[in-house]
Backbone and ligand atoms as CSV (ligand in chain L), in Angstrom:
chain,resi,resn,atom,element,x,y,z
A,1,MET,N,N,336.803,-75.599,20.659
A,1,MET,CA,C,335.757,-74.701,20.159
A,1,MET,C,C,335.631,-74.847,18.639
A,2,ARG,N,N,334.486,-75.298,18.164
A,2,ARG,CA,C,334.275,-75.426,16.715
A,2,ARG,C,C,333.674,-74.125,16.205
A,3,ARG,N,N,334.495,-73.427,15.392
A,3,ARG,CA,C,334.073,-72.100,14.926
A,3,ARG,C,C,333.966,-72.132,13.401
A,4,ALA,N,N,332.879,-71.531,12.881
A,4,ALA,CA,C,332.683,-71.528,11.425
A,4,ALA,C,C,332.341,-70.128,10.949
A,5,VAL,N,N,332.546,-69.920,9.655
A,5,VAL,CA,C,332.144,-68.655,9.049
A,5,VAL,C,C,331.060,-68.927,8.010
A,6,CYS,N,N,330.066,-68.046,7.969
A,6,CYS,CA,C,329.070,-68.034,6.877
A,6,CYS,C,C,329.343,-66.763,6.076
A,7,PRO,N,N,330.068,-66.867,4.971
A,7,PRO,CA,C,330.400,-65.645,4.224
A,7,PRO,C,C,329.371,-65.347,3.144
A,8,GLY,N,N,329.279,-64.089,2.756
A,8,GLY,CA,C,328.368,-63.733,1.673
A,8,GLY,C,C,328.294,-62.236,1.489
A,9,SER,N,N,327.514,-61.839,0.488
A,9,SER,CA,C,327.308,-60.415,0.244
A,9,SER,C,C,326.106,-59.903,1.041
A,10,PHE,N,N,325.095,-60.729,1.160
A,10,PHE,CA,C,323.905,-60.406,1.971
A,10,PHE,C,C,323.323,-59.040,1.591
A,11,ASP,N,N,323.057,-58.846,0.304
A,11,ASP,CA,C,322.595,-57.532,-0.178
A,11,ASP,C,C,321.179,-57.612,-0.740
A,12,PRO,N,N,320.151,-57.764,0.074
A,12,PRO,CA,C,320.166,-57.872,1.537
A,12,PRO,C,C,320.045,-59.338,1.966
A,13,VAL,N,N,320.136,-59.541,3.296
A,13,VAL,CA,C,319.936,-60.888,3.845
A,13,VAL,C,C,318.515,-61.358,3.520
A,14,THR,N,N,318.385,-62.618,3.131
A,14,THR,CA,C,317.074,-63.209,2.825
A,14,THR,C,C,316.762,-64.309,3.855
A,15,ASN,N,N,315.537,-64.821,3.772
A,15,ASN,CA,C,315.180,-65.940,4.661
A,15,ASN,C,C,315.990,-67.190,4.321
A,16,GLY,N,N,316.442,-67.287,3.080
A,16,GLY,CA,C,317.307,-68.410,2.698
A,16,GLY,C,C,318.646,-68.334,3.418
A,17,HIS,N,N,319.225,-67.132,3.487
A,17,HIS,CA,C,320.473,-66.957,4.244
A,17,HIS,C,C,320.252,-67.320,5.714
A,18,LEU,N,N,319.136,-66.805,6.260
A,18,LEU,CA,C,318.864,-67.037,7.687
A,18,LEU,C,C,318.725,-68.516,7.999
A,19,ASP,N,N,318.110,-69.246,7.060
A,19,ASP,CA,C,317.957,-70.696,7.204
A,19,ASP,C,C,319.345,-71.349,7.350
A,20,ILE,N,N,320.266,-70.968,6.478
A,20,ILE,CA,C,321.610,-71.570,6.515
A,20,ILE,C,C,322.358,-71.146,7.786
A,21,ILE,N,N,322.256,-69.857,8.132
A,21,ILE,CA,C,322.953,-69.361,9.340
A,21,ILE,C,C,322.429,-70.087,10.583
A,22,GLY,N,N,321.110,-70.209,10.674
A,22,GLY,CA,C,320.509,-70.874,11.835
A,22,GLY,C,C,320.931,-72.325,11.936
A,23,ARG,N,N,320.999,-72.991,10.799
A,23,ARG,CA,C,321.397,-74.406,10.838
A,23,ARG,C,C,322.886,-74.546,11.129
A,24,ALA,N,N,323.695,-73.609,10.625
A,24,ALA,CA,C,325.132,-73.625,10.954
A,24,ALA,C,C,325.317,-73.439,12.459
A,25,ALA,N,N,324.453,-72.609,13.054
A,25,ALA,CA,C,324.562,-72.332,14.491
A,25,ALA,C,C,324.271,-73.566,15.341
A,26,THR,N,N,323.564,-74.544,14.762
A,26,THR,CA,C,323.328,-75.785,15.510
A,26,THR,C,C,324.490,-76.773,15.314
A,27,LEU,N,N,325.267,-76.575,14.268
A,27,LEU,CA,C,326.361,-77.505,13.961
A,27,LEU,C,C,327.680,-77.085,14.613
A,28,PHE,N,N,327.831,-75.761,14.858
A,28,PHE,CA,C,329.103,-75.246,15.368
A,28,PHE,C,C,328.875,-74.502,16.680
A,29,ASP,N,N,329.953,-74.404,17.484
A,29,ASP,CA,C,329.845,-73.674,18.754
A,29,ASP,C,C,329.684,-72.183,18.506
A,30,GLU,N,N,330.431,-71.691,17.513
A,30,GLU,CA,C,330.363,-70.260,17.194
A,30,GLU,C,C,330.288,-70.091,15.693
A,31,VAL,N,N,329.469,-69.168,15.241
A,31,VAL,CA,C,329.362,-68.872,13.812
A,31,VAL,C,C,329.566,-67.367,13.613
A,32,VAL,N,N,330.486,-67.036,12.719
A,32,VAL,CA,C,330.673,-65.623,12.354
A,32,VAL,C,C,330.093,-65.429,10.962
A,33,VAL,N,N,329.111,-64.553,10.859
A,33,VAL,CA,C,328.562,-64.205,9.545
A,33,VAL,C,C,329.457,-63.101,8.997
A,34,ALA,N,N,330.144,-63.390,7.896
A,34,ALA,CA,C,331.141,-62.443,7.375
A,34,ALA,C,C,330.621,-61.790,6.108
A,35,VAL,N,N,330.473,-60.481,6.173
A,35,VAL,CA,C,329.907,-59.712,5.065
A,35,VAL,C,C,331.042,-59.239,4.164
A,36,GLY,N,N,331.041,-59.739,2.943
A,36,GLY,CA,C,332.095,-59.383,1.990
A,36,GLY,C,C,331.966,-57.928,1.569
A,37,VAL,N,N,333.082,-57.233,1.596
A,37,VAL,CA,C,333.112,-55.832,1.187
A,37,VAL,C,C,333.907,-55.771,-0.107
A,38,ASN,N,N,333.182,-55.707,-1.203
A,38,ASN,CA,C,333.859,-55.711,-2.505
A,38,ASN,C,C,333.644,-54.353,-3.167
A,39,ALA,N,N,334.689,-53.534,-3.099
A,39,ALA,CA,C,334.567,-52.144,-3.561
A,39,ALA,C,C,334.249,-52.065,-5.052
A,40,SER,N,N,334.591,-53.114,-5.810
A,40,SER,CA,C,334.396,-53.035,-7.255
A,40,SER,C,C,332.965,-53.400,-7.671
A,41,LYS,N,N,332.193,-53.932,-6.717
A,41,LYS,CA,C,330.809,-54.308,-7.043
A,41,LYS,C,C,329.872,-53.284,-6.441
A,42,SER,N,N,328.891,-52.827,-7.246
A,42,SER,CA,C,327.961,-51.874,-6.653
A,42,SER,C,C,326.846,-52.645,-5.956
A,43,ARG,N,N,326.567,-52.236,-4.781
A,43,ARG,CA,C,325.567,-52.904,-3.947
A,43,ARG,C,C,324.424,-51.940,-3.678
A,44,LEU,N,N,323.251,-52.494,-3.340
A,44,LEU,CA,C,322.116,-51.650,-2.975
A,44,LEU,C,C,322.337,-51.062,-1.582
A,45,PHE,N,N,322.900,-51.883,-0.685
A,45,PHE,CA,C,323.141,-51.449,0.695
A,45,PHE,C,C,324.643,-51.400,0.959
A,46,THR,N,N,325.068,-50.455,1.785
A,46,THR,CA,C,326.475,-50.388,2.165
A,46,THR,C,C,326.815,-51.589,3.063
A,47,ALA,N,N,328.093,-51.834,3.219
A,47,ALA,CA,C,328.511,-52.943,4.086
A,47,ALA,C,C,327.990,-52.727,5.504
A,48,GLU,N,N,328.032,-51.486,5.969
A,48,GLU,CA,C,327.564,-51.178,7.335
A,48,GLU,C,C,326.068,-51.469,7.453
A,49,GLU,N,N,325.307,-51.113,6.427
A,49,GLU,CA,C,323.858,-51.368,6.472
A,49,GLU,C,C,323.575,-52.876,6.446
A,50,ARG,N,N,324.311,-53.594,5.609
A,50,ARG,CA,C,324.098,-55.053,5.524
A,50,ARG,C,C,324.434,-55.712,6.859
A,51,MET,N,N,325.523,-55.229,7.486
A,51,MET,CA,C,325.921,-55.802,8.781
A,51,MET,C,C,324.886,-55.475,9.856
A,52,ALA,N,N,324.343,-54.252,9.818
A,52,ALA,CA,C,323.330,-53.863,10.820
A,52,ALA,C,C,322.077,-54.723,10.657
A,53,MET,N,N,321.667,-54.970,9.405
A,53,MET,CA,C,320.473,-55.801,9.176
A,53,MET,C,C,320.714,-57.219,9.699
A,54,LEU,N,N,321.900,-57.751,9.415
A,54,LEU,CA,C,322.224,-59.111,9.871
A,54,LEU,C,C,322.277,-59.185,11.395
A,55,THR,N,N,322.876,-58.165,12.008
A,55,THR,CA,C,322.977,-58.155,13.472
A,55,THR,C,C,321.576,-58.206,14.080
A,56,GLU,N,N,320.663,-57.440,13.496
A,56,GLU,CA,C,319.287,-57.414,14.018
A,56,GLU,C,C,318.601,-58.772,13.844
A,57,VAL,N,N,318.719,-59.362,12.650
A,57,VAL,CA,C,317.946,-60.589,12.406
A,57,VAL,C,C,318.591,-61.828,13.045
A,58,CYS,N,N,319.861,-61.704,13.445
A,58,CYS,CA,C,320.529,-62.842,14.110
A,58,CYS,C,C,320.552,-62.667,15.631
A,59,ALA,N,N,319.869,-61.629,16.114
A,59,ALA,CA,C,319.949,-61.298,17.546
A,59,ALA,C,C,319.500,-62.453,18.441
A,60,ASP,N,N,318.602,-63.306,17.929
A,60,ASP,CA,C,318.110,-64.409,18.776
A,60,ASP,C,C,318.989,-65.659,18.659
A,61,LEU,N,N,320.097,-65.548,17.960
A,61,LEU,CA,C,321.032,-66.682,17.849
A,61,LEU,C,C,322.282,-66.332,18.666
A,62,PRO,N,N,322.370,-66.823,19.920
A,62,PRO,CA,C,323.418,-66.348,20.830
A,62,PRO,C,C,324.841,-66.678,20.401
A,63,ASN,N,N,325.018,-67.712,19.583
A,63,ASN,CA,C,326.385,-68.077,19.182
A,63,ASN,C,C,326.743,-67.544,17.789
A,64,VAL,N,N,325.960,-66.571,17.319
A,64,VAL,CA,C,326.232,-65.993,15.989
A,64,VAL,C,C,326.647,-64.534,16.141
A,65,SER,N,N,327.739,-64.159,15.479
A,65,SER,CA,C,328.155,-62.756,15.450
A,65,SER,C,C,328.325,-62.326,13.999
A,66,VAL,N,N,328.436,-61.037,13.784
A,66,VAL,CA,C,328.514,-60.494,12.419
A,66,VAL,C,C,329.782,-59.662,12.299
A,67,ALA,N,N,330.494,-59.836,11.188
A,67,ALA,CA,C,331.720,-59.060,10.949
A,67,ALA,C,C,331.800,-58.740,9.466
A,68,GLY,N,N,332.667,-57.790,9.137
A,68,GLY,CA,C,332.886,-57.470,7.729
A,68,GLY,C,C,334.294,-57.904,7.334
A,69,PHE,N,N,334.498,-58.167,6.054
A,69,PHE,CA,C,335.858,-58.442,5.590
A,69,PHE,C,C,336.018,-57.899,4.174
A,70,SER,N,N,337.236,-57.462,3.861
A,70,SER,CA,C,337.425,-56.836,2.556
A,70,SER,C,C,338.485,-57.538,1.714
A,71,GLY,N,N,339.177,-58.497,2.287
A,71,GLY,CA,C,340.224,-59.181,1.523
A,71,GLY,C,C,339.809,-60.605,1.199
A,72,LEU,N,N,340.781,-61.484,1.300
A,72,LEU,CA,C,340.503,-62.899,1.044
A,72,LEU,C,C,339.750,-63.509,2.221
A,73,LEU,N,N,338.815,-64.380,1.905
A,73,LEU,CA,C,338.087,-65.077,2.960
A,73,LEU,C,C,339.059,-65.925,3.796
A,74,THR,N,N,340.057,-66.489,3.132
A,74,THR,CA,C,341.012,-67.335,3.864
A,74,THR,C,C,341.787,-66.509,4.902
A,75,ASP,N,N,342.131,-65.247,4.560
A,75,ASP,CA,C,342.830,-64.389,5.539
A,75,ASP,C,C,341.922,-64.137,6.745
A,76,PHE,N,N,340.639,-63.898,6.452
A,76,PHE,CA,C,339.674,-63.673,7.537
A,76,PHE,C,C,339.625,-64.907,8.449
A,77,CYS,N,N,339.613,-66.091,7.827
A,77,CYS,CA,C,339.536,-67.333,8.616
A,77,CYS,C,C,340.770,-67.498,9.500
A,78,VAL,N,N,341.948,-67.228,8.929
A,78,VAL,CA,C,343.180,-67.373,9.713
A,78,VAL,C,C,343.166,-66.382,10.884
A,79,GLU,N,N,342.800,-65.119,10.575
A,79,GLU,CA,C,342.783,-64.080,11.632
A,79,GLU,C,C,341.828,-64.435,12.763
A,80,HIS,N,N,340.726,-65.111,12.430
A,80,HIS,CA,C,339.704,-65.403,13.439
A,80,HIS,C,C,339.748,-66.855,13.925
A,81,ASP,N,N,340.821,-67.556,13.583
A,81,ASP,CA,C,340.986,-68.944,14.017
A,81,ASP,C,C,339.766,-69.797,13.644
A,82,ILE,N,N,339.353,-69.651,12.382
A,82,ILE,CA,C,338.188,-70.375,11.868
A,82,ILE,C,C,338.671,-71.459,10.906
A,83,HIS,N,N,338.144,-72.686,11.089
A,83,HIS,CA,C,338.596,-73.801,10.262
A,83,HIS,C,C,337.512,-74.370,9.363
A,84,ALA,N,N,336.337,-73.741,9.375
A,84,ALA,CA,C,335.238,-74.246,8.538
A,84,ALA,C,C,334.467,-73.087,7.906
A,85,ILE,N,N,334.182,-73.254,6.629
A,85,ILE,CA,C,333.357,-72.290,5.888
A,85,ILE,C,C,332.034,-72.993,5.597
A,86,VAL,N,N,330.917,-72.378,5.958
A,86,VAL,CA,C,329.616,-72.983,5.669
A,86,VAL,C,C,328.989,-72.261,4.486
A,87,LYS,N,N,328.588,-73.043,3.487
A,87,LYS,CA,C,327.944,-72.488,2.300
A,87,LYS,C,C,326.636,-73.229,2.039
A,88,GLY,N,N,325.604,-72.490,1.696
A,88,GLY,CA,C,324.349,-73.112,1.299
A,88,GLY,C,C,324.407,-73.482,-0.178
A,89,LEU,N,N,323.845,-74.622,-0.495
A,89,LEU,CA,C,323.741,-75.042,-1.912
A,89,LEU,C,C,322.272,-75.116,-2.273
A,90,ARG,N,N,321.872,-74.286,-3.254
A,90,ARG,CA,C,320.464,-74.276,-3.650
A,90,ARG,C,C,320.164,-75.337,-4.696
A,91,ALA,N,N,321.079,-75.482,-5.622
A,91,ALA,CA,C,320.837,-76.388,-6.749
A,91,ALA,C,C,322.185,-76.825,-7.307
A,92,VAL,N,N,322.130,-77.768,-8.237
A,92,VAL,CA,C,323.373,-78.261,-8.852
A,92,VAL,C,C,324.136,-77.104,-9.501
A,93,SER,N,N,323.380,-76.121,-9.995
A,93,SER,CA,C,324.028,-74.984,-10.671
A,93,SER,C,C,324.948,-74.214,-9.728
A,94,ASP,N,N,324.692,-74.244,-8.428
A,94,ASP,CA,C,325.589,-73.585,-7.460
A,94,ASP,C,C,326.886,-74.360,-7.290
A,95,PHE,N,N,326.801,-75.665,-7.562
A,95,PHE,CA,C,327.863,-76.557,-7.100
A,95,PHE,C,C,329.216,-76.311,-7.764
A,96,ASP,N,N,329.227,-76.112,-9.090
A,96,ASP,CA,C,330.491,-75.954,-9.819
A,96,ASP,C,C,331.363,-74.864,-9.198
A,97,TYR,N,N,330.770,-73.677,-9.071
A,97,TYR,CA,C,331.539,-72.536,-8.574
A,97,TYR,C,C,331.886,-72.700,-7.096
A,98,GLU,N,N,330.937,-73.231,-6.341
A,98,GLU,CA,C,331.186,-73.416,-4.903
A,98,GLU,C,C,332.304,-74.441,-4.671
A,99,LEU,N,N,332.302,-75.494,-5.480
A,99,LEU,CA,C,333.360,-76.501,-5.334
A,99,LEU,C,C,334.720,-75.887,-5.674
A,100,GLN,N,N,334.725,-75.091,-6.750
A,100,GLN,CA,C,335.969,-74.428,-7.161
A,100,GLN,C,C,336.498,-73.538,-6.030
A,101,MET,N,N,335.602,-72.749,-5.428
A,101,MET,CA,C,336.039,-71.870,-4.333
A,101,MET,C,C,336.499,-72.690,-3.130
A,102,ALA,N,N,335.751,-73.763,-2.826
A,102,ALA,CA,C,336.120,-74.598,-1.674
A,102,ALA,C,C,337.525,-75.177,-1.862
A,103,GLN,N,N,337.804,-75.639,-3.073
A,103,GLN,CA,C,339.110,-76.252,-3.324
A,103,GLN,C,C,340.217,-75.199,-3.327
A,104,MET,N,N,339.920,-74.027,-3.886
A,104,MET,CA,C,340.906,-72.934,-3.860
A,104,MET,C,C,341.199,-72.542,-2.412
A,105,ASN,N,N,340.144,-72.377,-1.623
A,105,ASN,CA,C,340.342,-71.959,-0.228
A,105,ASN,C,C,341.130,-72.996,0.560
A,106,SER,N,N,340.856,-74.277,0.309
A,106,SER,CA,C,341.598,-75.295,1.077
A,106,SER,C,C,343.027,-75.411,0.573
A,107,SER,N,N,343.271,-75.003,-0.678
A,107,SER,CA,C,344.665,-75.016,-1.156
A,107,SER,C,C,345.448,-73.842,-0.567
A,108,LEU,N,N,344.733,-72.781,-0.186
A,108,LEU,CA,C,345.403,-71.612,0.404
A,108,LEU,C,C,345.695,-71.810,1.889
A,109,VAL,N,N,344.808,-72.526,2.572
A,109,VAL,CA,C,344.985,-72.756,4.019
A,109,VAL,C,C,344.762,-74.227,4.310
A,110,ASP,N,N,345.810,-74.871,4.739
A,110,ASP,CA,C,345.728,-76.291,5.094
A,110,ASP,C,C,344.668,-76.530,6.154
A,111,GLY,N,N,343.802,-77.497,5.929
A,111,GLY,CA,C,342.835,-77.875,6.967
A,111,GLY,C,C,341.601,-77.005,7.006
A,112,LEU,N,N,341.511,-76.030,6.103
A,112,LEU,CA,C,340.293,-75.203,6.057
A,112,LEU,C,C,339.242,-75.952,5.240
A,113,GLU,N,N,338.175,-76.368,5.909
A,113,GLU,CA,C,337.148,-77.169,5.251
A,113,GLU,C,C,335.957,-76.307,4.838
A,114,THR,N,N,335.311,-76.690,3.750
A,114,THR,CA,C,334.029,-76.072,3.404
A,114,THR,C,C,332.931,-77.096,3.619
A,115,VAL,N,N,331.911,-76.683,4.357
A,115,VAL,CA,C,330.776,-77.570,4.651
A,115,VAL,C,C,329.584,-77.056,3.851
A,116,PHE,N,N,329.074,-77.894,2.948
A,116,PHE,CA,C,327.916,-77.500,2.149
A,116,PHE,C,C,326.631,-77.935,2.850
A,117,VAL,N,N,325.738,-76.975,3.030
A,117,VAL,CA,C,324.436,-77.264,3.647
A,117,VAL,C,C,323.365,-77.088,2.568
A,118,PRO,N,N,322.587,-78.135,2.308
A,118,PRO,CA,C,321.545,-77.976,1.283
A,118,PRO,C,C,320.468,-76.997,1.742
A,119,THR,N,N,320.177,-76.042,0.890
A,119,THR,CA,C,319.116,-75.070,1.189
A,119,THR,C,C,317.792,-75.791,1.389
A,120,SER,N,N,317.011,-75.346,2.338
A,120,SER,CA,C,315.675,-75.931,2.513
A,120,SER,C,C,314.871,-75.711,1.227
A,121,PRO,N,N,314.076,-76.720,0.814
A,121,PRO,CA,C,313.406,-76.652,-0.494
A,121,PRO,C,C,312.607,-75.372,-0.719
A,122,GLU,N,N,312.022,-74.831,0.347
A,122,GLU,CA,C,311.184,-73.625,0.150
A,122,GLU,C,C,312.004,-72.397,-0.235
A,123,TYR,N,N,313.338,-72.504,-0.107
A,123,TYR,CA,C,314.188,-71.360,-0.471
A,123,TYR,C,C,315.091,-71.670,-1.660
A,124,SER,N,N,314.821,-72.762,-2.361
A,124,SER,CA,C,315.776,-73.210,-3.380
A,124,SER,C,C,315.888,-72.242,-4.563
A,125,PHE,N,N,314.898,-71.393,-4.754
A,125,PHE,CA,C,314.899,-70.442,-5.874
A,125,PHE,C,C,315.344,-69.048,-5.432
A,126,LEU,N,N,315.612,-68.901,-4.149
A,126,LEU,CA,C,315.748,-67.567,-3.562
A,126,LEU,C,C,317.163,-67.016,-3.689
A,127,ALA,N,N,317.267,-65.782,-4.172
A,127,ALA,CA,C,318.559,-65.095,-4.269
A,127,ALA,C,C,318.316,-63.609,-4.016
A,128,SER,N,N,319.260,-62.952,-3.363
A,128,SER,CA,C,319.117,-61.511,-3.096
A,128,SER,C,C,318.886,-60.743,-4.384
A,129,SER,N,N,319.594,-61.139,-5.443
A,129,SER,CA,C,319.478,-60.406,-6.714
A,129,SER,C,C,318.046,-60.473,-7.254
A,130,LEU,N,N,317.417,-61.646,-7.144
A,130,LEU,CA,C,316.035,-61.795,-7.625
A,130,LEU,C,C,315.056,-61.010,-6.760
A,131,VAL,N,N,315.289,-61.043,-5.455
A,131,VAL,CA,C,314.430,-60.290,-4.535
A,131,VAL,C,C,314.460,-58.812,-4.912
A,132,LYS,N,N,315.667,-58.297,-5.169
A,132,LYS,CA,C,315.806,-56.869,-5.505
A,132,LYS,C,C,315.111,-56.560,-6.824
A,133,GLU,N,N,315.287,-57.463,-7.797
A,133,GLU,CA,C,314.702,-57.226,-9.119
A,133,GLU,C,C,313.168,-57.221,-9.038
A,134,VAL,N,N,312.622,-58.224,-8.366
A,134,VAL,CA,C,311.159,-58.323,-8.286
A,134,VAL,C,C,310.598,-57.131,-7.491
A,135,ALA,N,N,311.248,-56.797,-6.371
A,135,ALA,CA,C,310.770,-55.675,-5.551
A,135,ALA,C,C,310.854,-54.362,-6.333
A,136,ALA,N,N,311.903,-54.207,-7.132
A,136,ALA,CA,C,312.077,-52.964,-7.904
A,136,ALA,C,C,310.939,-52.765,-8.895
A,137,PHE,N,N,310.342,-53.872,-9.363
A,137,PHE,CA,C,309.216,-53.778,-10.301
A,137,PHE,C,C,307.867,-53.870,-9.589
A,138,GLY,N,N,307.885,-53.742,-8.269
A,138,GLY,CA,C,306.635,-53.675,-7.506
A,138,GLY,C,C,306.110,-55.016,-7.033
A,139,GLY,N,N,306.861,-56.089,-7.239
A,139,GLY,CA,C,306.405,-57.409,-6.786
A,139,GLY,C,C,306.523,-57.538,-5.273
A,140,ASP,N,N,305.602,-58.285,-4.695
A,140,ASP,CA,C,305.606,-58.462,-3.243
A,140,ASP,C,C,306.407,-59.709,-2.873
A,141,VAL,N,N,307.629,-59.488,-2.440
A,141,VAL,CA,C,308.461,-60.615,-2.002
A,141,VAL,C,C,308.752,-60.486,-0.505
A,142,SER,N,N,307.815,-59.828,0.176
A,142,SER,CA,C,308.021,-59.563,1.608
A,142,SER,C,C,308.164,-60.851,2.416
A,143,ALA,N,N,307.565,-61.950,1.920
A,143,ALA,CA,C,307.637,-63.208,2.678
A,143,ALA,C,C,309.008,-63.867,2.552
A,144,LEU,N,N,309.845,-63.337,1.691
A,144,LEU,CA,C,311.129,-63.990,1.421
A,144,LEU,C,C,312.309,-63.351,2.145
A,145,VAL,N,N,312.029,-62.230,2.816
A,145,VAL,CA,C,313.097,-61.569,3.583
A,145,VAL,C,C,312.603,-61.359,5.014
A,146,PRO,N,N,313.524,-61.202,5.970
A,146,PRO,CA,C,313.075,-60.947,7.340
A,146,PRO,C,C,312.211,-59.681,7.395
A,147,ALA,N,N,311.259,-59.660,8.346
A,147,ALA,CA,C,310.276,-58.564,8.411
A,147,ALA,C,C,310.952,-57.194,8.487
A,148,SER,N,N,312.066,-57.112,9.198
A,148,SER,CA,C,312.722,-55.809,9.359
A,148,SER,C,C,313.440,-55.356,8.083
A,149,VAL,N,N,313.725,-56.287,7.199
A,149,VAL,CA,C,314.483,-55.964,5.978
A,149,VAL,C,C,313.577,-55.374,4.896
A,150,TRP,N,N,312.330,-55.841,4.837
A,150,TRP,CA,C,311.410,-55.456,3.768
A,150,TRP,C,C,311.232,-53.927,3.670
A,151,PRO,N,N,310.884,-53.212,4.785
A,151,PRO,CA,C,310.740,-51.753,4.655
A,151,PRO,C,C,312.046,-51.070,4.236
A,152,SER,N,N,313.175,-51.575,4.713
A,152,SER,CA,C,314.465,-50.974,4.314
A,152,SER,C,C,314.690,-51.146,2.818
A,153,LEU,N,N,314.277,-52.296,2.301
A,153,LEU,CA,C,314.451,-52.568,0.873
A,153,LEU,C,C,313.569,-51.620,0.050
A,154,LEU,N,N,312.302,-51.478,0.464
A,154,LEU,CA,C,311.390,-50.589,-0.272
A,154,LEU,C,C,311.896,-49.144,-0.237
A,155,THR,N,N,312.353,-48.720,0.934
A,155,THR,CA,C,312.857,-47.345,1.075
A,155,THR,C,C,314.063,-47.117,0.173
A,156,ARG,N,N,314.996,-48.072,0.169
A,156,ARG,CA,C,316.204,-47.897,-0.636
A,156,ARG,C,C,315.882,-47.908,-2.130
A,157,LEU,N,N,314.953,-48.759,-2.532
A,157,LEU,CA,C,314.577,-48.793,-3.951
A,157,LEU,C,C,313.913,-47.476,-4.358
A,158,ASP,N,N,313.097,-46.917,-3.460
A,158,ASP,CA,C,312.458,-45.605,-3.692
A,158,ASP,C,C,313.516,-44.525,-3.842
A,159,GLU,N,N,314.475,-44.531,-2.908
A,159,GLU,CA,C,315.545,-43.527,-2.943
A,159,GLU,C,C,316.316,-43.617,-4.247
A,160,ARG,N,N,316.561,-44.853,-4.687
A,160,ARG,CA,C,317.339,-45.037,-5.920
A,160,ARG,C,C,316.539,-44.525,-7.126
A,161,ARG,N,N,315.228,-44.822,-7.108
A,161,ARG,CA,C,314.355,-44.365,-8.201
A,161,ARG,C,C,314.356,-42.839,-8.278
A,162,THR,N,N,314.240,-42.208,-7.095
A,162,THR,CA,C,314.213,-40.741,-7.039
A,162,THR,C,C,315.546,-40.172,-7.551
A,163,ALA,N,N,316.651,-40.804,-7.112
A,163,ALA,CA,C,317.981,-40.310,-7.525
A,163,ALA,C,C,318.181,-40.457,-9.029
A,164,GLN,N,N,317.579,-41.499,-9.598
A,164,GLN,CA,C,317.755,-41.735,-11.036
A,164,GLN,C,C,316.806,-40.866,-11.879
A,165,GLY,N,N,315.846,-40.236,-11.177
A,165,GLY,CA,C,314.910,-39.318,-11.859
A,165,GLY,C,C,313.807,-40.006,-12.558
L,1,PNS,O1,O,326.915,-63.874,-1.467
L,1,PNS,P1,P,328.015,-64.073,-2.457
L,1,PNS,O2,O,328.130,-62.866,-3.370
L,1,PNS,O3,O,327.895,-65.368,-3.210
L,1,PNS,O4,O,329.361,-64.143,-1.598
L,1,PNS,C1,C,330.572,-64.412,-2.236
L,1,PNS,C2,C,331.740,-64.315,-1.240
L,1,PNS,C3,C,331.796,-62.908,-0.629
L,1,PNS,C4,C,331.555,-65.331,-0.138
L,1,PNS,C5,C,333.003,-64.661,-2.056
L,1,PNS,O5,O,333.038,-63.875,-3.208
L,1,PNS,C6,C,334.275,-64.468,-1.265
L,1,PNS,O6,O,334.642,-65.322,-0.494
L,1,PNS,N1,N,334.927,-63.292,-1.465
L,1,PNS,C7,C,336.118,-62.916,-0.770
L,1,PNS,C8,C,337.326,-62.844,-1.702
L,1,PNS,C9,C,337.952,-64.220,-1.855
L,1,PNS,O7,O,338.387,-64.839,-0.913
L,1,PNS,N2,N,337.983,-64.692,-3.114
L,1,PNS,C10,C,338.514,-65.974,-3.469
L,1,PNS,C11,C,337.466,-67.072,-3.391
L,1,PNS,S1,S,338.147,-68.648,-3.747
């Protein structure tokens, strides 16, 4: 059984993430989308909300499941008997840090490979942080996130605006 993990923050999941997850699902028998829970970073959506959004948008991918993790990615891989990490690469600028993480992870767990998948060109500029920033200023980036995510994003940005006064 070839099992892989697609780790990330997914705050929120974008069409670029979905592209990588879908392609990973064709390369591996099973793919676990692992939502990083980093208590020190403030996120727009809670880990539970991010996982629920991912579960909904991956529902048509039968070999994809969604889980959360709060420690080291390598511990998650060992616990779930996963030997491959799939990461999307948008541009050369992603490569330095991704290579560093890949090498660190393989030094922590023997035989744990990182597979880099080049982002499809139409998503090469896409990042959750940019989507949030543009949407917060009223820009229409609805085409860049799954249809079910867009209303949740607008609602959360509204709630945040109201809370901030
Ligand atoms: O979507 P992101 O924010 O680029 O995802 C980063 C993530 C969550 C995949 C990465 O930060 C991670 O693997 N965090 C878990 C903690 C860990 O293992 N750190 C050491 C990396 S070498």
